[in-house]
C-alpha positions as CSV (number, residue, x, y, z in Angstrom):
1,M,-120.9,3.3,15.6
2,Q,-124.2,3.4,14.0
3,L,-124.6,-0.2,12.3
4,G,-127.5,-2.7,12.1
5,G,-130.0,-0.3,13.6
6,D,-130.6,3.2,14.6
7,A,-129.0,2.6,18.4
8,V,-125.4,4.6,18.9
9,T,-122.5,2.4,20.2
10,S,-118.7,3.2,21.3
11,Y,-115.7,1.1,21.6
12,T,-112.3,1.7,22.9
13,S,-109.8,-1.0,21.2
14,D,-109.6,-1.8,18.0
15,I,-112.9,-4.7,17.6
16,P,-115.7,-2.5,16.5
17,S,-118.9,-2.6,19.1
18,L,-120.6,-5.2,16.7
19,S,-122.3,-8.4,17.9
20,G,-120.3,-11.4,18.0
21,L,-121.9,-13.1,15.4
22,A,-122.0,-9.5,13.8
23,L,-118.0,-9.8,14.3
24,I,-117.3,-13.3,13.2
25,D,-119.2,-12.3,9.8
26,L,-117.3,-9.3,9.1
27,Q,-113.8,-10.7,10.0
28,C,-115.0,-13.8,7.9
29,M,-115.6,-11.8,4.9
30,I,-112.4,-9.6,5.7
31,N,-110.7,-12.7,5.4
32,R,-112.0,-14.0,2.4
33,I,-111.3,-10.6,0.7
34,E,-107.7,-10.1,1.7
35,K,-107.2,-14.4,0.2
36,L,-108.9,-13.1,-3.3
37,R,-107.0,-10.1,-3.6
38,K,-103.7,-11.9,-3.3
39,L,-104.3,-13.3,-6.6
40,V,-105.1,-10.6,-8.5
41,D,-102.2,-9.2,-10.3
42,V,-103.1,-5.5,-10.1
43,S,-101.3,-4.5,-13.4
44,D,-103.5,-6.6,-15.1
45,P,-106.3,-8.0,-13.4
46,Y,-108.8,-9.5,-16.0
47,D,-105.5,-12.0,-17.0
48,C,-108.1,-15.3,-16.7
49,Q,-104.9,-17.3,-17.0
50,R,-103.4,-15.9,-13.7
51,H,-107.1,-15.8,-11.7
52,K,-109.3,-18.4,-13.5
53,Y,-112.2,-16.6,-11.6
54,A,-111.2,-13.0,-12.8
55,A,-114.1,-13.1,-15.1
56,E,-116.9,-14.3,-12.9
57,L,-115.6,-11.8,-9.8
58,D,-116.3,-9.1,-12.5
59,G,-119.6,-10.3,-13.5
60,M,-120.5,-9.7,-9.9
61,S,-121.1,-6.7,-7.9
62,L,-119.7,-6.3,-4.4
63,D,-123.7,-6.5,-3.2
64,S,-123.9,-9.5,-4.6
65,F,-120.8,-11.0,-3.5
66,M,-121.7,-9.9,0.1
67,R,-125.3,-11.3,0.4
68,K,-123.7,-14.4,-1.1
69,Y,-121.0,-15.0,2.0
70,M,-122.4,-12.6,4.7
71,W,-125.9,-13.0,6.9
72,T,-125.7,-10.2,9.5
73,K,-126.9,-7.0,8.5
74,S,-124.5,-5.3,10.7
75,A,-121.6,-6.4,9.4
76,M,-123.2,-5.4,5.3
77,E,-123.5,-2.0,6.6
78,C,-119.9,-1.6,8.2
79,I,-118.7,-2.5,4.6
80,D,-121.6,-0.2,2.8
81,A,-120.4,2.6,4.9
82,A,-116.6,2.4,4.3
83,N,-117.7,1.7,0.5
84,R,-119.6,4.9,0.3
85,T,-116.5,6.9,1.4
86,M,-113.9,5.1,-0.2
87,L,-115.2,5.1,-3.8
88,G,-118.7,6.9,-3.0
89,V,-120.6,4.7,-4.7
90,E,-123.0,1.9,-3.4
91,A,-122.1,-1.5,-3.2
92,S,-124.6,-2.9,-5.7
93,Q,-122.6,0.3,-8.5
94,V,-119.2,-2.3,-8.4
95,S,-117.4,-4.9,-10.0
96,V,-115.8,-7.8,-7.1
97,L,-112.6,-7.7,-9.4
98,F,-111.9,-4.3,-9.5
99,Y,-112.6,-3.8,-5.4
100,L,-110.1,-6.7,-5.0
101,M,-107.5,-4.5,-7.4
102,Y,-108.3,-1.3,-5.2
103,V,-108.0,-2.9,-2.1
104,S,-104.5,-5.1,-3.1
105,A,-103.0,-2.0,-4.9
106,A,-103.2,-0.3,-1.2
107,G,-101.6,-3.3,0.6
108,G,-105.4,-4.8,2.3
109,I,-108.6,-3.7,3.7
110,Q,-106.6,-2.1,7.1
111,P,-104.6,-0.1,5.5
112,L,-107.1,0.9,2.9
113,V,-110.0,2.3,5.5
114,E,-107.9,2.8,8.8
115,A,-106.7,6.2,10.2
116,S,-104.0,4.9,12.1
117,E,-99.8,4.4,11.5
118,N,-99.2,3.6,7.8
119,T,-102.8,3.7,6.5
120,G,-104.3,5.7,4.0
121,Q,-105.9,8.3,6.3
122,E,-102.8,8.6,8.5
123,S,-101.7,11.9,7.8
124,K,-102.7,15.5,6.0
125,I,-100.6,18.0,4.6
126,N,-99.8,20.9,7.0
127,G,-101.6,24.4,4.9
128,G,-103.8,22.0,2.7
129,S,-102.4,19.7,-0.2
130,Q,-103.1,22.5,-2.9
131,Q,-99.5,23.6,-1.8
132,I,-98.1,21.1,-4.0
133,S,-100.4,21.7,-6.7
134,K,-98.6,25.7,-6.2
135,M,-95.3,24.4,-5.8
136,L,-95.5,22.7,-9.4
137,V,-96.3,25.8,-11.2
138,E,-93.6,27.6,-9.7
139,K,-91.1,25.6,-11.1
140,I,-92.9,24.8,-14.6
141,G,-94.0,28.8,-14.8
142,N,-97.5,30.4,-14.6
143,S,-96.9,31.4,-18.3
144,N,-97.2,27.2,-19.0
145,V,-99.8,26.4,-16.9
146,L,-103.2,27.9,-19.2
147,L,-106.0,27.5,-16.4
148,E,-109.9,27.9,-18.1
149,H,-109.1,26.7,-21.2
150,P,-110.8,23.4,-20.9
151,V,-110.6,21.0,-24.2
152,D,-113.0,20.3,-26.4
153,A,-110.7,18.4,-29.1
154,I,-107.3,16.4,-29.6
155,T,-106.6,16.1,-33.2
156,Q,-103.3,13.7,-33.6
157,E,-101.7,14.5,-37.5
158,E,-98.9,12.8,-39.0
159,N,-96.1,14.5,-36.2
160,R,-98.3,16.3,-34.4
161,V,-101.1,16.6,-32.0
162,L,-103.2,19.7,-32.4
163,I,-105.5,20.8,-29.0
164,T,-108.6,22.8,-29.3
165,C,-109.6,24.5,-26.6
166,K,-113.5,25.4,-25.7
167,N,-112.4,29.4,-26.0
168,G,-110.6,28.8,-29.6
169,V,-107.2,28.6,-28.2
170,K,-105.2,26.2,-30.2
171,V,-102.0,24.3,-29.1
172,T,-99.8,21.8,-30.5
173,A,-97.3,19.4,-28.9
174,K,-95.4,16.2,-29.9
175,R,-97.1,14.3,-27.4
176,V,-99.9,14.6,-25.0
177,V,-100.8,13.5,-21.4
178,I,-104.3,13.1,-20.7
179,A,-105.2,13.3,-16.9
180,T,-108.6,13.7,-15.9
181,P,-111.3,11.0,-15.2
182,P,-112.2,8.6,-17.5
183,Q,-116.0,9.6,-18.3
184,L,-114.6,13.5,-18.5
185,T,-111.9,12.3,-20.9
186,G,-114.6,10.6,-23.2
187,K,-116.5,14.4,-23.3
188,I,-113.4,15.1,-25.6
189,T,-113.9,14.7,-29.4
190,F,-110.3,12.8,-30.5
191,I,-109.7,12.7,-34.0
192,P,-108.8,10.1,-35.1
193,P,-111.3,7.9,-32.5
194,L,-109.9,6.6,-29.4
195,P,-109.9,2.4,-29.7
196,P,-113.1,0.7,-28.6
197,E,-111.2,-0.5,-25.2
198,K,-111.2,2.8,-24.5
199,Q,-114.3,4.1,-25.3
200,Q,-115.9,1.2,-23.2
201,I,-113.9,1.9,-20.1
202,M,-114.8,5.6,-20.2
203,K,-118.5,4.5,-20.5
204,R,-118.3,1.8,-17.4
205,M,-115.9,4.2,-15.0
206,P,-117.6,6.9,-13.5
207,M,-117.2,9.2,-10.5
208,G,-118.6,8.6,-7.3
209,D,-120.7,10.9,-5.2
210,I,-119.5,12.2,-2.3
211,I,-120.0,15.6,-0.1
212,K,-117.8,16.8,2.4
213,V,-118.1,18.9,5.5
214,I,-116.0,20.1,7.5
215,V,-117.3,21.9,11.0
216,T,-115.2,23.9,13.0
217,Y,-115.6,24.7,16.8
218,R,-113.7,26.6,19.5
219,E,-112.6,23.7,21.5
220,A,-112.5,20.0,20.9
221,F,-115.0,19.0,22.9
222,W,-115.1,15.2,21.9
223,R,-111.8,14.9,22.9
224,S,-112.6,16.2,26.3
225,A,-115.3,13.5,26.2
226,G,-112.7,10.9,25.8
227,H,-113.7,10.2,22.1
228,S,-111.5,10.1,18.7
229,G,-114.1,11.8,16.6
230,E,-114.8,8.8,14.5
231,V,-117.6,7.8,13.5
232,V,-119.0,4.7,11.3
233,T,-122.9,4.8,10.1
234,D,-125.7,3.6,7.8
235,G,-126.7,7.3,8.2
236,G,-129.4,6.6,10.8
237,A,-133.1,6.9,10.6
238,T,-134.6,10.4,8.9
239,R,-138.0,12.0,8.3
240,V,-136.7,14.0,5.5
241,S,-138.7,13.3,2.1
242,G,-137.1,11.5,-0.7
243,C,-133.8,10.1,1.1
244,D,-133.9,6.6,3.2
245,R,-131.8,7.7,5.8
246,G,-129.5,10.1,7.2
247,P,-126.6,11.6,5.2
248,L,-123.6,10.5,7.4
249,C,-121.3,7.9,6.4
250,V,-117.9,8.6,8.1
251,V,-116.8,11.0,10.5
252,Y,-113.3,11.7,11.4
253,D,-111.3,14.3,13.8
254,N,-110.1,17.1,11.7
255,T,-108.3,19.4,14.3
256,S,-106.0,21.4,12.3
257,S,-102.3,21.7,12.8
258,K,-102.6,25.0,14.5
259,G,-105.2,23.3,17.0
260,S,-108.4,24.9,15.9
261,P,-110.7,22.2,16.4
262,A,-112.8,20.4,13.9
263,L,-114.4,17.6,12.4
264,V,-115.0,16.3,8.5
265,A,-117.7,14.0,7.6
266,F,-118.7,12.6,4.4
267,I,-121.7,12.1,2.9
268,G,-121.4,9.6,0.3
269,G,-122.7,7.5,-2.4
270,K,-126.7,7.1,-3.0
271,A,-127.3,9.2,0.4
272,A,-125.2,12.1,-1.5
273,V,-127.1,12.2,-4.5
274,Q,-130.5,12.0,-2.7
275,W,-129.7,14.8,0.1
276,R,-128.2,17.1,-3.1
277,K,-131.4,17.5,-3.7
278,H,-132.2,19.6,-0.4
279,Q,-131.3,23.2,0.6
280,A,-128.2,23.7,1.8
281,S,-129.8,24.7,5.0
282,E,-131.9,21.5,5.5
283,R,-128.6,19.8,4.7
284,K,-126.9,21.3,7.6
285,S,-129.5,20.6,9.9
286,A,-129.4,17.1,9.0
287,V,-125.5,16.6,9.6
288,L,-125.6,18.7,13.2
289,K,-128.9,16.4,13.9
290,S,-126.8,13.1,13.3
291,M,-123.6,14.2,14.5
292,S,-125.0,15.3,17.8
293,E,-126.7,11.8,18.2
294,F,-122.8,11.0,18.5
295,F,-121.3,13.5,20.4
296,G,-124.2,15.7,22.1
297,P,-125.6,19.0,21.7
298,D,-122.3,20.7,22.0
299,V,-122.2,20.0,18.0
300,W,-124.5,22.8,17.5
301,T,-121.8,25.4,18.8
302,C,-119.7,25.3,16.1
303,V,-118.2,28.5,14.4
304,D,-118.0,27.4,11.2
305,Y,-119.8,24.9,8.8
306,I,-118.5,24.7,5.1
307,E,-119.3,21.7,2.7
308,K,-118.0,21.1,-0.9
309,D,-120.4,18.5,-3.3
310,W,-117.8,17.0,-5.6
311,G,-120.5,16.2,-8.1
312,L,-121.1,19.8,-9.1
313,E,-117.3,20.7,-9.9
314,P,-117.9,20.5,-14.1
315,Y,-114.3,19.2,-14.9
316,I,-114.8,16.6,-11.9
317,E,-118.1,15.6,-11.4
318,G,-117.8,13.8,-8.4
319,A,-115.3,12.3,-6.1
320,P,-113.1,10.4,-4.4
321,T,-112.1,8.4,-7.6
322,S,-113.7,6.3,-10.3
323,S,-114.8,2.7,-10.2
324,A,-115.6,-0.2,-12.3
325,A,-118.9,-1.5,-12.5
326,P,-119.5,-5.0,-13.4
327,G,-118.5,-6.2,-16.6
328,A,-116.1,-3.1,-17.3
329,M,-112.5,-4.7,-16.2
330,A,-112.0,-6.4,-19.5
331,Y,-111.3,-3.2,-20.9
332,L,-109.4,-1.9,-17.8
333,V,-105.7,-2.1,-19.0
334,K,-105.8,-1.4,-22.4
335,G,-108.5,1.1,-21.5
336,L,-107.1,3.2,-19.1
337,R,-103.0,2.7,-19.1
338,H,-102.0,2.0,-22.6
339,P,-100.8,4.9,-25.0
340,Y,-102.6,5.5,-28.0
341,L,-100.1,7.2,-31.2
342,M,-99.0,9.9,-29.6
343,L,-101.0,10.1,-26.3
344,H,-100.6,8.8,-23.5
345,F,-102.7,8.5,-20.1
346,A,-102.5,8.9,-16.7
347,G,-104.5,10.1,-13.7
348,T,-105.1,8.1,-10.4
349,E,-107.0,5.6,-11.6
350,T,-104.5,4.2,-13.7
351,A,-102.3,3.6,-11.1
352,T,-101.1,0.3,-10.0
353,V,-99.9,1.2,-6.5
354,W,-102.8,3.2,-4.3
355,C,-104.9,4.0,-7.3
356,G,-107.9,6.3,-6.4
357,F,-105.3,8.6,-3.8
358,M,-102.2,11.1,-4.5
359,N,-99.7,8.2,-3.9
360,G,-101.7,6.7,-7.1
361,A,-101.6,9.8,-9.2
362,V,-97.8,10.3,-8.6
363,Q,-97.0,6.8,-9.6
364,A,-99.6,7.0,-13.3
365,G,-97.6,11.0,-13.7
366,L,-94.6,8.9,-13.0
367,R,-95.0,6.1,-15.5
368,A,-96.5,9.2,-18.2
369,A,-93.5,10.9,-18.2
370,N,-91.4,7.6,-19.1
371,E,-94.0,6.8,-21.8
372,V,-93.0,10.2,-23.0
373,L,-89.7,10.1,-22.6
374,Y,-89.0,6.8,-24.1
375,H,-90.2,8.6,-27.4
376,L,-88.4,12.0,-27.0
377,R,-85.2,11.1,-24.5
378,P,-85.1,7.7,-24.9
379,Q,-81.5,7.9,-23.2
380,L,-82.8,9.2,-20.1
381,V,-85.1,6.6,-18.8
382,S,-83.8,3.2,-17.6
383,A,-85.0,-0.4,-18.6
384,L,-86.2,-0.7,-14.6
385,E,-88.3,2.7,-15.4
386,L,-90.1,1.4,-17.8
387,S,-90.8,-1.7,-16.4
388,D,-94.4,-0.5,-15.4
389,T,-94.9,1.0,-19.1
390,V,-95.8,-1.0,-22.2
391,Y,-92.4,-0.6,-23.6
392,G,-91.1,-2.6,-20.3
393,P,-90.3,-6.3,-20.5
394,I,-92.8,-8.7,-21.6
395,K,-94.2,-10.6,-17.9
396,P,-93.3,-13.9,-18.5
397,K,-96.3,-16.4,-18.1
398,R,-96.8,-17.5,-14.7
399,P,-95.1,-21.6,-15.0
400,V,-97.5,-24.3,-14.2
401,S,-96.9,-26.0,-10.8
402,K,-95.2,-29.6,-10.8
403,R,-98.7,-30.3,-8.7
404,K,-100.5,-28.9,-11.5
405,R,-98.1,-30.8,-13.9
406,R,-98.5,-34.0,-12.3
407,K,-102.5,-33.5,-11.9
408,K,-103.1,-33.1,-15.8
409,A,-100.9,-35.6,-16.5
410,L,-103.0,-37.9,-14.6
411,K,-105.9,-37.2,-15.7
412,W,-104.5,-37.8,-19.8
413,T,-103.2,-41.2,-18.6
414,I,-106.6,-42.2,-17.1
415,G,-108.4,-40.7,-20.6
416,L,-106.2,-42.7,-22.7
417,V,-106.6,-46.3,-20.2
418,I,-110.9,-45.3,-20.5
419,I,-110.7,-44.9,-24.9
420,I,-108.1,-47.9,-25.0
421,G,-110.0,-50.3,-22.9
422,G,-113.1,-49.1,-24.9
423,V,-111.5,-49.6,-28.1
424,W,-110.5,-53.2,-26.8
425,Y,-113.9,-53.9,-25.3
426,F,-115.9,-53.2,-28.5
427,R,-113.5,-55.0,-31.0
428,K,-113.9,-58.0,-28.5
429,K,-117.7,-58.1,-28.5
430,F,-118.3,-57.4,-32.0
431,R,-115.5,-59.5,-33.7
């Protein structure tokens, strides 16, 4: 760990090697986030009737929230480092309400950020996750999957949808599912135009910035030295012009299922933007130098070094997911999840469980598929399958508790007594 300064520390338990005050500060913040995120309805986080502070929390950035309730630099940097990897943005760019929704969709802070059992970073897929896509293509049929056909326009006519690709190819359909990131969806021309809520969320929910680095070795020397391979850092000091800190945010052991030793590192948020401007060789040197501060000179003996800058991908424009800026959450539900005429919207950003992860992408895909079936084959979908769609049963408003009813009744009683007493007093005085 390298937080609150340039010194590197290590630890063997679940408790990070921060000072006593920083640990208290960090735990208090985690407790506060856990308490607040349980009040947020992931299916409708901006419901002000259910959460009276929703609008206030949406108007505040995560950075402002931390500065309001935290007082130690290293504890704040710990959350910053996790946020840069988790969302690919700085804390100043994220709505607190979105952050609470995101945490709640994963079941809490711990499952979201840790790499232990039953957490978001627990497992990898043997042979790589692209196998899922390839197997799906085999089921659908290669001829039914059009690669290198970027969509330019989507026109909804009376009984069909016309999709026009940039290469001139045109496709018609009864319903369309769109699963691109919001900012990419916004670059498609829609006729008729999308509703205002959708237009707004596409402007206010950009993709994060992440550069992923995998460094391969002949042997896992960090394991021989008794280290896990995990690192959390604010980047450390650097002398490279145009970069505030060193490149790294988080490092993990990435040894393959076949035993090929490797470390995976992430450059996220502002660091990714700054280090992207430099030559690949300069970035490589900075990454290895930073790793050597944690694992020693053996870091320089790598047999392979590869990096992927997701921000340079023209049809993704970033990673790992999209996040809502302050003030955007009022548009999220209708803007992201609701269908519009014959168009349906999926993608991990629209999920209510593990949004931002592959898990969320699967849930969103199932929801969109059920929406389409509701129109094309309604007999095939059950009420349960429609429960998380706009076609499902309307959620009842949360009943007012007896305590709140008594409190409200008491206020009205006191108010009436004051009014009656005032009327009586003035009548008596001026009679």
